[in-house]
N, C-alpha and C positions, 0 to 999 in steps of 0.2 A: 412572819407569823409568830405571835406569842404562844409558846408551848405550855406554859404554866408549870415548868419543872423545877423552879427555884425551891430549894429545901426538900425536894423529894429524896427518898433513899432507894438507890437502885443497885441490885446485886446482878453482876454480870459473870457468867462462868466462861472459862476459856477467854479470859479478858486481857491477855497480854500480846495476842497476835491477831492479824487479820480483822475480821468482822467484829470480834470481841473487843479488841483494843480500840478500833474505830468508833465503836458504840460508846465505850467508856469515856473516850475524849469528847465525843459530841455531847453526851448527856451531862458531863461535868461542865462543859462550856455553856450548857443551858442552865446551870445552877444547881444541878442535882448533886447530892453526895453520894459517890459511887464506891462500891465495894468490888474489887476485881479478884478473881480466884483463878488459879492455875497451878500446875505442878512444878514448873521451874522457878526456882527462887531469884536467879539473876534477872530473868525478864520481868518478874513481878516487880523487883526493885526498880528497874530502869523505867518501866511503864508508869509506875506510881510517881517517880521523880519527874517524869515528862508532864504528867497531869498537874502536879503541884507547881511546876515552873510556869504553866500557863494559868495559874491562879485557881485551879480546881481543888476540890476536897475529895480525898480518896483514902481508902483503907484497903491494904493488900492482904490477902489470906493464901497461904500455900496449902493447897488442897487438891485431893483427887476425888471428883464427884462420883466415881464408881464405887467409893467406899462409904457406907452408911455413916461411919463416925465422923468422916470428914464433912459430910453434908450438914450433920448437926453442928459441927464446929464453925462452919461458915455462917449459919444462922445466928448462933450464939455470939460470935465476934461482931456481926453486924449489929445486933441488938446492943451489945456493950459500947460499940463505937458511936452509933447513931440513934438508938432508941427506938427502932422500928424498921418496918420494910414496906414500901409502897410499890416497888417495880422488881420484877424477876426476869432476866433474860437468860434463858438456857441455850447457851451456845456451845458448850464443850462438846467435842467430838471431832474425828477425822473421817474421811471417806474410805471405809473399808470395803473393797469390792473384789470380786473374783468368781470363778466358776462354782456352782453350787456344790459339786462333788468334792472340791478342794477344801471347802469350808468346814472345819472340825467343830466339835461341840465347844471346845474352848473358844475358838474364834466367835462363834455366835454368842456365848455367854459373855465374853468381854464386850461385845458391841452392845448387847442389851444393857449390861451394867453401866456402861459409859453413857450411852445416848438416851436410853429410855428410863432406866431405874434412877439414874442421877436426877433427871427431870422430875420424876415421880416423887422422890424423896424431898427434894428441895421444895417442890409445890406444896406437899403435905405439911412440911414445916413452916412454910411462909404464910399460908392462907389465914391462919388464926391471927396473925399479926396484921395482915391486911384488913381483916374483918374489924379489928380493934380500931383501926384508923379510917374506917368508913368506906374502904374500897382499896382497889389496886390494879395493877397491870401486870400480866404474864405474857411473854412472847416466847415461843418455842421455835428454834431454828430447824428447818428441815431442808430437804432438796426436792428439785423438780422430779426426780426419779420416784419420790414417794407416791406421786399421782400417776405417773407414767413410767413404770419400771421397765428396764431393758434387760437383755441377757447379760450374764456375767456381772450382776450388781449386787450380789449377796455378800454380807448380810445387810448393808447399809439400807437399801431400798425397803426392806422389811421392817427395820427398827424405825426408820423415819416416817413409814406409813402408820406405824403404831402410834407414833408421836402426833400425827395429824388426828387420828381417831381420838386420841386423848384430849387434844385441843378442843375439838368440837364438842365432845361430851362435857368437859369442864366448863366450857363457855356458857352451857345451859345450866349447869348445876350452881355455878357461882354468880350468875347474873343478878340474882335477888340481893346478893351482897355488894353489888357494884364492883366486882372483880372481873374485869374484861380479860379474856384469853384468846390470843390469835397467834398465827404462825407465819413465818416468812419461809418460802421455798426458794432456795439459792440455785442459781444455774452456775454458769462459769464465771468465777470471780478470782481476781489475782489473790494469791494466798500463799503462805509460807511453804506449804506442802508441795505446790507447784514449783516454786523456786528451788527447793531442795531436790526435786526430781530432775530438774533441768541441769543443776550443778552435778549430780550424780552421773548423768548421761553425757556430760560435756557439751550441752546445748546451750546456745545464747538465749537468755531468759526473754528478752523482747521478741526475738524471732519466734520462740515458742508461743508467746501469747498472741502474736499476730496470726500464726497458724491456727490456734485454737479459735480465735475470733472469726475465722472464715465460716464456722459453723453457726454463727449467731446472726439472726436478721439484722441487728444494729451494726454488725461488722466489727465488733470488738468485744474483748472480755470486760466484764465490770470491775469496779474498784469497791474495796471495803467500805470506803466513805459513802458510797451510794446506798449500800445495805444499811449503814448506820442512820442514814437520813430517814429511811422507811421505818426503822425500828423506833427512832425518836418520835416520829409521828404517831405510831401505834400506841406508845406509852404515854402520850400527852393528852391534855384536855381537848385538843383539836379532834381526837379520835374517840370522843366520849360516847358515840353511839355505834362503835365498831367492835363486834365480838363474835367469836366463832368463825372468823375469816381466815383464809390462807392467801398471802400475796405472793405471786410469782415474781421473783427478782432475777430475770434470765435474758433481758434484751430481746424478748420475744421468741425465745428458742423452744418453749414448750407448746405442745399441740393442744393442751387442755388448760382450762381455767384454773 
């Protein structure tokens, strides 16, 4: 399927690991010029080198999206490098979960700053440039707990639910400008945070994923590349009539659409 991404400019936050990295690699392979953003300089450099070695075009920005000035710099460097913005993938964030009473104000504020306000600021900065180019695509990453929250999932399920509400509202506000806004709700996916947790506990990583997969109807944990495929579709010409949607990428685990 021709996705029509050749020459498009895509900004991907959290672009050096897991879903963000897989998305950057996939979009670059489709001909998009990608900007990857993350806090860790070594991973930024190695990911950018990997994309270039495969023939892709990439610009790396060391940034913390929880900081307003860093969000502004991401957009400024994107415009300087590639002259515009067509695609924004708000992927930055980890799963911060715990009991409600143990989550301090600082924990709540940090999660909102990273996952919600980071997306808010980048969207606000990017939409003017998307309008100037006749349209754009925004994909916000969430998790299935945003739709079906469980116990001891604070603050992540709350910040992610807010992200879904923002996605739906913005899809309606920006539809007249041909800016399509969608979300992907992630279930159990292989990720660096799971790998690190296994290492800390002295658990075999593959055995851990096999155990986690028992709770998924498809019988396994998903791969970052599978999430990247869905994101690539949503930002492509093939999804030109899809906006205001949230796609569950969870192997059938969620009980809600």
